[in-house]
C-alpha positions in Angstrom: 9.0 41.7 -0.9 9.9 39.6 2.1 9.2 35.9 1.8 7.9 33.6 4.6 10.2 31.1 6.2 10.6 28.1 3.9 11.5 24.7 5.1 12.2 21.6 3.1 11.2 18.5 5.0 13.8 16.3 3.4 17.5 15.6 3.7 17.7 14.5 0.0 20.5 16.2 -1.7 18.6 15.9 -5.0 15.5 17.8 -3.6 17.7 20.4 -2.1 19.5 21.1 -5.4 16.1 21.3 -7.2 14.7 23.8 -4.6 17.8 25.9 -5.0 16.6 26.7 -8.6 14.0 29.1 -7.1 16.7 31.3 -5.6 14.9 31.5 -2.3 16.4 31.0 1.1 15.3 27.8 2.8 16.1 25.5 5.7 16.3 21.7 5.7 14.7 19.5 8.4 14.6 15.8 8.8 11.0 14.6 8.8 11.6 11.2 10.5 8.5 9.4 9.0 7.8 5.7 8.7 7.7 5.1 4.9 6.1 1.6 5.0 3.2 1.2 2.6 -0.2 0.3 3.9 -1.8 -3.0 2.8 -3.2 -2.6 -0.7 -2.1 1.1 -0.9 -1.9 2.3 -4.5 1.5 3.9 -5.5 0.1 7.4 -6.1 -1.7 7.3 -2.8 1.4 6.1 -1.0 3.5 8.9 -2.5 1.0 11.6 -1.6 0.4 10.2 2.0 4.2 10.2 2.7 4.8 13.6 1.2 2.1 15.1 3.4 3.3 13.1 6.5 6.8 14.5 6.0 5.6 18.1 5.7 3.2 17.7 8.7 6.0 16.1 10.9 8.2 19.1 10.4 5.3 21.5 10.6 4.6 20.3 14.2 8.0 21.6 15.2 7.9 24.9 13.2 5.3 27.6 13.5 4.9 30.5 11.0 6.5 28.8 8.1 5.9 27.0 4.7 6.9 23.4 4.9 7.6 21.4 1.7 7.3 17.6 1.8 7.9 15.3 -1.1 8.0 11.6 -1.9 8.5 9.3 -4.9 7.2 5.8 -5.5 8.3 3.8 -8.6 5.8 1.1 -9.7 5.5 -1.3 -12.5 2.1 -2.6 -13.5 2.1 -6.4 -13.6 -0.6 -9.1 -13.9 -0.5 -9.6 -10.2 -0.9 -5.8 -9.5 1.5 -2.9 -8.8 5.1 -3.9 -8.0 6.7 -1.1 -6.0 10.4 -0.3 -6.3 11.8 1.6 -3.4 15.4 2.7 -2.7 17.5 -0.4 -3.1 20.2 0.4 -0.5 22.6 -2.2 -1.7 24.3 -3.2 -5.0 22.5 -6.6 -5.3 19.1 -5.1 -4.7 19.8 -2.4 -7.3 20.9 -5.1 -9.8 17.7 -7.0 -9.0 15.5 -3.9 -9.5 17.1 -2.9 -12.8 16.9 -6.5 -14.0 13.2 -6.6 -13.4 12.6 -3.2 -15.0 14.7 -4.2 -18.1 12.5 -3.7 -21.2 9.5 -2.6 -19.1 7.6 0.6 -18.5 7.7 2.0 -14.9 5.7 4.9 -13.6 7.4 7.2 -11.1 4.8 8.9 -8.9 6.2 12.0 -7.4 4.1 13.8 -4.8 4.6 17.2 -3.2 2.8 18.7 -0.2 2.9 22.3 1.1 1.8 22.9 4.7 1.4 26.5 5.8 1.7 27.0 9.5 1.1 30.7 9.5 -2.0 31.9 11.4 -5.2 32.1 9.3 -3.9 30.3 6.2 -5.7 27.4 4.5 -4.9 23.7 4.8 -2.3 21.7 3.0 -1.9 21.7 -0.8 -1.1 18.4 -2.5 -0.2 17.3 -6.0 1.1 14.1 -7.6 3.0 14.1 -10.9 3.5 10.8 -12.8 6.3 10.2 -15.1 6.3 7.2 -17.5 9.7 5.7 -18.0 10.5 2.9 -20.5 13.7 1.0 -19.8 15.5 -0.5 -22.7 16.4 -4.2 -22.6 19.5 -4.4 -20.3 22.1 -7.1 -19.8 23.5 -7.9 -16.4 26.8 -6.7 -17.6 25.4 -3.3 -18.5 23.5 -3.0 -15.2 26.6 -3.8 -13.1 28.7 -1.5 -15.2 26.2 1.3 -14.7 26.0 0.8 -11.0 29.8 0.7 -10.7 30.0 4.2 -12.3 26.8 5.6 -10.7 25.8 3.7 -7.5 22.2 5.0 -7.3 21.4 3.0 -4.2 19.5 6.0 -2.6 17.1 6.4 -5.6 13.8 4.7 -6.1 14.3 2.5 -9.1 18.1 2.4 -8.9 18.8 4.9 -11.6 19.5 8.6 -11.9 17.9 10.0 -15.1 19.7 13.3 -14.5 23.0 11.5 -14.7 24.3 8.4 -16.5 21.0 6.6 -15.8 19.5 8.3 -18.9 21.5 5.7 -21.0 19.3 2.9 -19.5 16.1 4.4 -21.0 14.3 4.1 -24.3 11.8 6.9 -23.6 10.2 9.0 -20.8 7.1 11.2 -20.7 5.6 13.5 -18.1 4.5 17.0 -17.4 7.5 18.1 -15.4 11.1 16.9 -15.9 12.0 17.8 -12.3 9.4 15.4 -10.9 11.5 12.4 -12.0 14.5 13.8 -10.2 12.4 14.0 -7.0 10.6 17.4 -6.6 8.0 18.6 -9.1 8.9 22.3 -9.3 6.1 23.3 -11.6 3.5 22.1 -9.1 5.5 23.5 -6.2 5.8 26.9 -7.8 2.0 27.0 -8.3 1.5 26.1 -4.6 3.9 28.8 -3.4 2.2 31.4 -5.6 -1.2 30.4 -4.1 0.2 31.4 -0.7 1.0 34.9 -2.0 4.7 34.4 -2.8 6.0 36.0 -5.9 7.7 33.6 -8.4 9.7 34.6 -10.3 
């Protein structure tokens, strides 16, 4: 069976590696989307809006294809409301993030969107998969030692659970382990099957 053209609307190496698990040929496109949160926007809504925006931005440039967009927002529930942790970008911001998450539970909301630009196909499919992560109490020495070995400056929450970052955790729970890495493959496989693709 021939598969439709598949495009990942992300330049994330982590999402690319995850999508490769399906064994399907795909292209990668940069979505170029403003990722600023709207005032009062809840973390799951932000993740879903950005996942869809990324897919739609690429869909406008590619007809007759299936476009995958994804986004992840890490948030900690505090007395003042949700505190969102984005990609730190620098060492000091990463140290600050991990210090604030030390001993706390953080929810990683990972959204995936599938936009089908083929003629006569239905509108976009959307899903958001939460993963609850409990960080163990961390000292600044441990945080800096971790970041020296695994500088996770391009990861929301400043830690890679699929790598050394797992040592920073006490527990995690969720429906799909790939969601925490950045692309919920169980939900995506369900979406692709709904378009008529055969998986496996």
